[in-house]
C-alpha positions as a Markdown table, in Angstrom:
| # | Residue | x | y | z |
|---|---|---|---|---|
| 1 | Unk | -68.7 | -18.1 | -9.4 |
| 2 | Unk | -70.3 | -20.6 | -11.6 |
| 3 | Unk | -69.7 | -23.0 | -8.6 |
| 4 | Unk | -71.5 | -20.9 | -6.4 |
| 5 | Unk | -74.1 | -21.2 | -8.7 |
| 6 | Unk | -74.4 | -24.8 | -9.1 |
| 7 | Unk | -74.3 | -24.7 | -5.3 |
| 8 | Unk | -77.4 | -22.4 | -5.0 |
| 9 | Unk | -79.5 | -24.8 | -7.6 |
| 10 | Unk | -78.8 | -27.4 | -5.4 |
| 11 | Unk | -79.9 | -26.2 | -2.5 |
| 12 | Unk | -83.5 | -24.8 | -4.4 |
| 13 | Unk | -84.2 | -28.5 | -5.5 |
| 14 | Unk | -84.0 | -29.6 | -1.6 |
| 15 | Unk | -85.7 | -27.6 | 0.0 |
| 16 | Unk | -88.1 | -27.8 | -3.5 |
| 17 | Unk | -88.2 | -31.8 | -2.8 |
| 18 | Unk | -88.5 | -31.3 | 1.0 |
| 19 | Unk | -92.1 | -28.8 | 0.9 |
| 20 | Unk | -94.0 | -31.6 | -1.8 |
| 21 | Unk | -95.9 | -33.1 | 0.2 |
| 22 | Unk | -95.5 | -31.4 | 3.8 |
| 23 | Unk | -97.6 | -28.7 | 3.6 |
| 24 | Unk | -100.4 | -31.0 | 2.6 |
| 25 | Unk | -99.5 | -34.5 | 4.3 |
| 26 | Unk | -96.7 | -33.4 | 6.9 |
| 27 | Unk | -94.5 | -35.6 | 5.2 |
| 28 | Unk | -90.8 | -35.0 | 3.6 |
| 29 | Unk | -89.7 | -37.5 | 1.3 |
| 30 | Unk | -85.6 | -36.9 | -0.7 |
| 31 | Unk | -84.6 | -39.1 | -3.3 |
| 32 | Unk | -82.5 | -39.7 | -5.4 |
| 33 | Unk | -79.0 | -38.1 | -4.4 |
| 34 | Unk | -76.0 | -38.4 | -2.3 |
| 35 | Unk | -75.9 | -36.0 | 0.7 |
| 36 | Unk | -72.0 | -34.3 | 1.8 |
| 37 | Unk | -71.9 | -32.7 | 5.3 |
| 38 | Unk | -72.7 | -29.2 | 4.0 |
| 39 | Unk | -76.3 | -31.0 | 2.3 |
| 40 | Unk | -77.4 | -32.9 | 5.9 |
| 41 | Unk | -77.0 | -29.5 | 7.5 |
| 42 | Unk | -78.9 | -28.3 | 5.6 |
| 43 | Unk | -81.9 | -30.4 | 6.2 |
| 44 | Unk | -81.0 | -30.5 | 10.1 |
| 45 | Unk | -81.4 | -26.5 | 9.3 |
| 46 | Unk | -85.0 | -26.8 | 7.5 |
| 47 | Unk | -86.6 | -29.7 | 10.0 |
| 48 | Unk | -86.1 | -27.2 | 12.9 |
| 49 | Unk | -88.8 | -24.7 | 11.2 |
| 50 | Unk | -91.3 | -28.3 | 10.3 |
| 51 | Unk | -92.7 | -28.4 | 14.1 |
| 52 | Unk | -95.7 | -30.5 | 12.6 |
| 53 | Unk | -93.6 | -32.8 | 10.8 |
| 54 | Unk | -95.0 | -36.1 | 11.4 |
| 55 | Unk | -93.4 | -39.0 | 8.6 |
| 56 | Unk | -89.7 | -38.1 | 7.5 |
| 57 | Unk | -88.2 | -40.2 | 4.2 |
| 58 | Unk | -84.6 | -40.3 | 3.7 |
| 59 | Unk | -83.8 | -42.8 | -0.2 |
| 60 | Unk | -80.2 | -41.2 | -0.4 |
| 61 | Unk | -76.8 | -42.4 | 0.3 |
| 62 | Unk | -74.1 | -40.8 | 2.6 |
| 63 | Unk | -70.5 | -40.0 | 1.8 |
| 64 | Unk | -69.7 | -40.4 | 5.6 |
| 65 | Unk | -72.6 | -42.0 | 8.4 |
| 66 | Unk | -71.0 | -38.8 | 11.0 |
| 67 | Unk | -72.7 | -36.8 | 8.5 |
| 68 | Unk | -76.0 | -38.0 | 9.9 |
| 69 | Unk | -75.5 | -36.3 | 13.5 |
| 70 | Unk | -76.3 | -33.5 | 11.7 |
| 71 | Unk | -79.9 | -35.0 | 10.3 |
| 72 | Unk | -81.1 | -36.7 | 13.7 |
| 73 | Unk | -80.5 | -32.9 | 15.0 |
| 74 | Unk | -82.6 | -31.6 | 13.4 |
| 75 | Unk | -85.0 | -35.0 | 13.6 |
| 76 | Unk | -84.5 | -34.4 | 17.3 |
| 77 | Unk | -87.0 | -30.4 | 17.4 |
| 78 | Unk | -89.6 | -32.0 | 15.3 |
| 79 | Unk | -92.1 | -33.3 | 19.0 |
| 80 | Unk | -94.5 | -34.7 | 16.8 |
| 81 | Unk | -92.5 | -37.3 | 14.5 |
| 82 | Unk | -94.3 | -40.8 | 14.1 |
| 83 | Unk | -92.7 | -42.7 | 11.8 |
| 84 | Unk | -88.9 | -42.5 | 10.5 |
| 85 | Unk | -88.0 | -44.1 | 6.8 |
| 86 | Unk | -84.2 | -44.3 | 6.5 |
| 87 | Unk | -84.1 | -46.4 | 3.4 |
| 88 | Unk | -81.3 | -47.9 | 0.5 |
| 89 | Unk | -78.4 | -45.7 | 2.9 |
| 90 | Unk | -74.8 | -47.1 | 4.3 |
| 91 | Unk | -75.7 | -46.6 | 8.0 |
| 92 | Unk | -74.1 | -49.8 | 10.0 |
| 93 | Unk | -73.4 | -49.7 | 13.1 |
| 94 | Unk | -71.7 | -46.5 | 13.1 |
| 95 | Unk | -74.5 | -44.7 | 11.7 |
| 96 | Unk | -77.0 | -46.2 | 13.7 |
| 97 | Unk | -75.5 | -45.2 | 16.7 |
| 98 | Unk | -75.9 | -41.8 | 15.6 |
| 99 | Unk | -79.4 | -42.2 | 14.9 |
| 100 | Unk | -80.7 | -44.3 | 18.0 |
| 101 | Unk | -79.4 | -41.5 | 19.8 |
| 102 | Unk | -81.4 | -38.9 | 18.3 |
| 103 | Unk | -84.9 | -41.0 | 18.8 |
| 104 | Unk | -83.6 | -42.0 | 22.3 |
| 105 | Unk | -86.5 | -39.8 | 23.5 |
| 106 | Unk | -89.2 | -39.9 | 20.6 |
| 107 | Unk | -91.8 | -41.9 | 22.3 |
| 108 | Unk | -94.4 | -40.9 | 20.3 |
| 109 | Unk | -92.5 | -43.6 | 16.9 |
| 110 | Unk | -95.0 | -45.2 | 15.4 |
| 111 | Unk | -93.0 | -46.6 | 12.9 |
| 112 | Unk | -89.5 | -46.6 | 11.4 |
| 113 | Unk | -87.8 | -47.8 | 8.1 |
| 114 | Unk | -84.2 | -48.8 | 8.3 |
| 115 | Unk | -84.3 | -51.3 | 4.8 |
| 116 | Unk | -81.0 | -51.8 | 3.2 |
| 117 | Unk | -79.1 | -49.7 | 5.3 |
| 118 | Unk | -75.6 | -52.6 | 5.8 |
| 119 | Unk | -77.4 | -53.5 | 9.2 |
| 120 | Unk | -75.6 | -56.4 | 11.2 |
| 121 | Unk | -76.1 | -58.0 | 14.6 |
| 122 | Unk | -73.9 | -55.0 | 16.1 |
| 123 | Unk | -76.7 | -52.5 | 14.6 |
| 124 | Unk | -79.3 | -54.9 | 15.6 |
| 125 | Unk | -78.2 | -54.4 | 20.0 |
| 126 | Unk | -77.5 | -51.0 | 19.3 |
| 127 | Unk | -80.7 | -50.0 | 18.4 |
| 128 | Unk | -82.7 | -52.6 | 20.9 |
| 129 | Unk | -81.5 | -50.5 | 23.5 |
| 130 | Unk | -83.2 | -47.6 | 22.2 |
| 131 | Unk | -86.4 | -48.8 | 20.5 |
| 132 | Unk | -86.9 | -50.9 | 24.3 |
| 133 | Unk | -88.1 | -47.3 | 25.6 |
| 134 | Unk | -90.2 | -46.9 | 23.4 |
| 135 | Unk | -94.3 | -47.6 | 23.9 |
| 136 | Unk | -96.2 | -47.0 | 20.7 |
| 137 | Unk | -93.7 | -48.5 | 17.8 |
| 138 | Unk | -96.3 | -50.1 | 16.0 |
| 139 | Unk | -93.9 | -51.8 | 12.4 |
| 140 | Unk | -90.2 | -51.7 | 12.2 |
| 141 | Unk | -89.1 | -52.6 | 9.0 |
| 142 | Unk | -85.3 | -54.2 | 9.2 |
| 143 | Unk | -84.7 | -56.1 | 6.0 |
| 144 | Unk | -82.4 | -56.5 | 3.3 |
| 145 | Unk | -79.5 | -56.0 | 5.9 |
| 146 | Unk | -77.0 | -58.6 | 7.2 |
| 147 | Unk | -79.3 | -59.4 | 10.4 |
| 148 | Unk | -77.8 | -63.0 | 12.1 |
| 149 | Unk | -78.6 | -65.3 | 15.1 |
| 150 | Unk | -77.9 | -63.3 | 16.8 |
| 151 | Unk | -79.2 | -59.4 | 15.9 |
| 152 | Unk | -82.7 | -62.4 | 16.2 |
| 153 | Unk | -81.9 | -62.6 | 20.1 |
| 154 | Unk | -80.6 | -58.8 | 20.4 |
| 155 | Unk | -84.2 | -57.7 | 18.6 |
| 156 | Unk | -86.5 | -59.9 | 21.2 |
| 157 | Unk | -84.7 | -59.0 | 24.4 |
| 158 | Unk | -86.5 | -56.0 | 24.9 |
| 159 | Unk | -89.8 | -55.3 | 26.6 |
| 160 | Unk | -90.9 | -53.8 | 22.7 |
| 161 | Unk | -92.0 | -56.9 | 21.3 |
| 162 | Unk | -94.2 | -58.1 | 23.9 |
| 163 | Unk | -96.1 | -55.2 | 24.3 |
| 164 | Unk | -96.8 | -52.7 | 21.1 |
| 165 | Unk | -94.8 | -54.1 | 17.6 |
| 166 | Unk | -97.8 | -55.5 | 15.4 |
| 167 | Unk | -95.4 | -56.3 | 11.1 |
| 168 | Unk | -92.1 | -57.5 | 11.8 |
| 169 | Unk | -89.8 | -57.2 | 8.0 |
| 170 | Unk | -87.1 | -60.0 | 8.5 |
| 171 | Unk | -87.2 | -60.5 | 5.1 |
| 172 | Unk | -83.8 | -60.6 | 3.0 |
| 173 | Unk | -81.6 | -61.0 | 6.2 |
| 174 | Unk | -79.3 | -63.8 | 7.2 |
| 175 | Unk | -81.1 | -65.8 | 9.3 |
| 176 | Unk | -81.2 | -69.1 | 9.1 |
| 177 | Unk | -82.5 | -71.8 | 11.0 |
| 178 | Unk | -80.6 | -70.1 | 14.5 |
| 179 | Unk | -82.2 | -67.3 | 13.9 |
| 180 | Unk | -85.9 | -68.6 | 12.3 |
| 181 | Unk | -84.5 | -71.1 | 16.4 |
| 182 | Unk | -85.1 | -67.8 | 18.6 |
| 183 | Unk | -87.8 | -66.5 | 16.3 |
| 184 | Unk | -90.3 | -69.5 | 17.3 |
| 185 | Unk | -88.6 | -69.5 | 21.0 |
| 186 | Unk | -89.5 | -66.2 | 21.1 |
| 187 | Unk | -92.8 | -66.3 | 19.4 |
| 188 | Unk | -93.9 | -69.4 | 22.0 |
| 189 | Unk | -95.5 | -66.3 | 24.0 |
| 190 | Unk | -96.1 | -63.2 | 21.7 |
| 191 | Unk | -99.3 | -61.7 | 22.1 |
| 192 | Unk | -98.9 | -58.7 | 19.6 |
| 193 | Unk | -97.2 | -59.5 | 16.8 |
| 194 | Unk | -99.7 | -60.1 | 13.9 |
| 195 | Unk | -97.9 | -59.9 | 10.4 |
| 196 | Unk | -94.0 | -61.2 | 9.8 |
| 197 | Unk | -91.5 | -61.0 | 6.4 |
| 198 | Unk | -89.2 | -63.5 | 6.5 |
| 199 | Unk | -88.9 | -64.0 | 3.1 |
| 200 | Unk | -85.7 | -64.8 | 1.4 |
| 201 | Unk | -83.7 | -65.4 | 4.7 |
| 202 | Unk | -81.8 | -68.1 | 4.4 |
| 203 | Unk | -84.1 | -70.7 | 6.2 |
| 204 | Unk | -84.6 | -74.2 | 5.4 |
| 205 | Unk | -86.0 | -77.3 | 6.8 |
| 206 | Unk | -84.8 | -77.5 | 10.2 |
| 207 | Unk | -85.4 | -73.7 | 10.8 |
| 208 | Unk | -88.9 | -74.5 | 9.5 |
| 209 | Unk | -89.2 | -77.0 | 12.4 |
| 210 | Unk | -87.8 | -74.6 | 15.4 |
| 211 | Unk | -90.3 | -72.0 | 13.9 |
| 212 | Unk | -93.7 | -74.3 | 13.9 |
| 213 | Unk | -92.6 | -74.9 | 16.7 |
| 214 | Unk | -92.3 | -71.9 | 18.0 |
| 215 | Unk | -96.2 | -71.1 | 16.3 |
| 216 | Unk | -98.2 | -73.8 | 17.6 |
| 217 | Unk | -99.9 | -72.1 | 20.5 |
| 218 | Unk | -99.5 | -68.4 | 19.2 |
| 219 | Unk | -102.0 | -66.6 | 19.7 |
| 220 | Unk | -101.3 | -63.9 | 17.5 |
| 221 | Unk | -99.7 | -64.2 | 13.9 |
| 222 | Unk | -102.0 | -64.0 | 11.1 |
| 223 | Unk | -99.6 | -63.7 | 8.5 |
| 224 | Unk | -96.1 | -65.5 | 7.9 |
| 225 | Unk | -94.2 | -64.9 | 4.6 |
| 226 | Unk | -91.3 | -68.0 | 4.2 |
| 227 | Unk | -91.0 | -67.3 | 0.2 |
| 228 | Unk | -87.7 | -67.7 | -0.9 |
| 229 | Unk | -85.8 | -70.5 | 1.1 |
| 230 | Unk | -84.7 | -73.6 | 1.0 |
| 231 | Unk | -87.3 | -75.2 | 3.0 |
| 232 | Unk | -88.2 | -77.9 | 0.7 |
| 233 | Unk | -90.5 | -80.8 | 1.8 |
| 234 | Unk | -88.9 | -81.5 | 5.2 |
| 235 | Unk | -89.4 | -78.5 | 5.8 |
| 236 | Unk | -92.9 | -77.6 | 5.1 |
| 237 | Unk | -94.3 | -81.0 | 6.2 |
| 238 | Unk | -92.4 | -80.2 | 10.1 |
| 239 | Unk | -94.3 | -76.6 | 9.5 |
| 240 | Unk | -97.9 | -77.6 | 8.5 |
| 241 | Unk | -97.3 | -80.6 | 11.5 |
| 242 | Unk | -96.7 | -77.9 | 13.8 |
| 243 | Unk | -99.4 | -75.6 | 12.3 |
| 244 | Unk | -101.9 | -77.4 | 12.4 |
| 245 | Unk | -104.3 | -76.6 | 15.8 |
| 246 | Unk | -102.8 | -73.4 | 15.3 |
| 247 | Unk | -106.4 | -71.8 | 14.8 |
| 248 | Unk | -105.5 | -68.0 | 14.5 |
| 249 | Unk | -102.8 | -68.0 | 11.5 |
| 250 | Unk | -104.9 | -67.0 | 8.1 |
| 251 | Unk | -102.0 | -66.5 | 5.2 |
| 252 | Unk | -98.7 | -68.0 | 4.9 |
| 253 | Unk | -96.9 | -67.5 | 1.5 |
| 254 | Unk | -94.7 | -70.9 | 1.1 |
| 255 | Unk | -93.5 | -70.2 | -2.7 |
| 256 | Unk | -91.0 | -71.0 | -4.3 |
| 257 | Unk | -89.4 | -72.5 | -1.3 |
| 258 | Unk | -87.9 | -76.1 | -3.6 |
| 259 | Unk | -90.8 | -78.0 | -2.2 |
| 260 | Unk | -92.3 | -80.8 | -4.3 |
| 261 | Unk | -94.8 | -83.6 | -4.8 |
| 262 | Unk | -94.8 | -84.5 | -0.9 |
| 263 | Unk | -94.3 | -80.8 | 0.5 |
| 264 | Unk | -98.0 | -79.8 | -2.3 |
| 265 | Unk | -99.7 | -82.9 | -1.1 |
| 266 | Unk | -98.6 | -81.5 | 2.9 |
| 267 | Unk | -100.0 | -77.8 | 2.1 |
| 268 | Unk | -103.0 | -79.0 | 0.7 |
| 269 | Unk | -104.1 | -81.3 | 3.9 |
| 270 | Unk | -102.7 | -78.0 | 5.5 |
| 271 | Unk | -105.5 | -76.1 | 4.2 |
| 272 | Unk | -108.6 | -78.5 | 3.6 |
| 273 | Unk | -108.4 | -78.8 | 7.6 |
| 274 | Unk | -107.3 | -74.9 | 8.8 |
| 275 | Unk | -108.8 | -72.9 | 6.0 |
| 276 | Unk | -105.7 | -71.2 | 5.9 |
| 277 | Unk | -104.8 | -70.1 | 2.8 |
| 278 | Unk | -101.2 | -70.2 | 1.5 |
| 279 | Unk | -99.5 | -69.2 | -1.6 |
| 280 | Unk | -97.5 | -72.8 | -2.8 |
| 281 | Unk | -95.8 | -69.8 | -6.0 |
| 282 | Unk | -97.2 | -69.6 | -9.5 |
| 283 | Unk | -96.2 | -72.9 | -11.1 |
| 284 | Unk | -97.9 | -74.8 | -8.2 |
């Protein structure tokens, strides 16, 4: 009986959390729980009743990725859903397959956030296959995962990045120089991406050179974040030299990229010539 009472209290708590913002903003946000199958079935059934839901946010973990099957069953009934944020949970390849299948027919999605969900390159291939059919998506956050160079290839093989994506967060991944090269090649002719975050993604001097070469004549990107990468003086010089005739880029974050006096001089000269704002860190 006590166990039943506890279960009832838990269900009431989840229901209250779901409805907290829904009436005022068509948003459901659930945070701070580890979901069981039973919890997810309850959430799924409740979602089916929310016919005006636009934003779904889940900052919770699950015991098994299979639990997500129940969630996507509920999300599929939300015909106006345009924002999905599944954050800090164990998706991985298996979980992202369930989620991707569930979102396959949603053509209204504007924003997706799957940060810190244990995604790897294969996960991105699965996701990209589904995203390629979406014509509305503009914001994609895949930060704090384990995405490597081949994952970047998967991502940019879809036409979505040519058509609609304006903001892409890949910070805190394993992009490295290989991935930076793929990004540079993809951005050479890109006409939509406006904001790109590559902070702390293990990029070094060669990666900065490849990225800079790709952005040399780019006509869309206005903000680039490279903070926390070890590009050092050589990388900084390669980057700003490549970008000196790019009149579109307005803001670059190069804080904590381990540049010295030569890098600082190159940045100062670049800013003076182009008017672009470069954040060098609080100590520079």
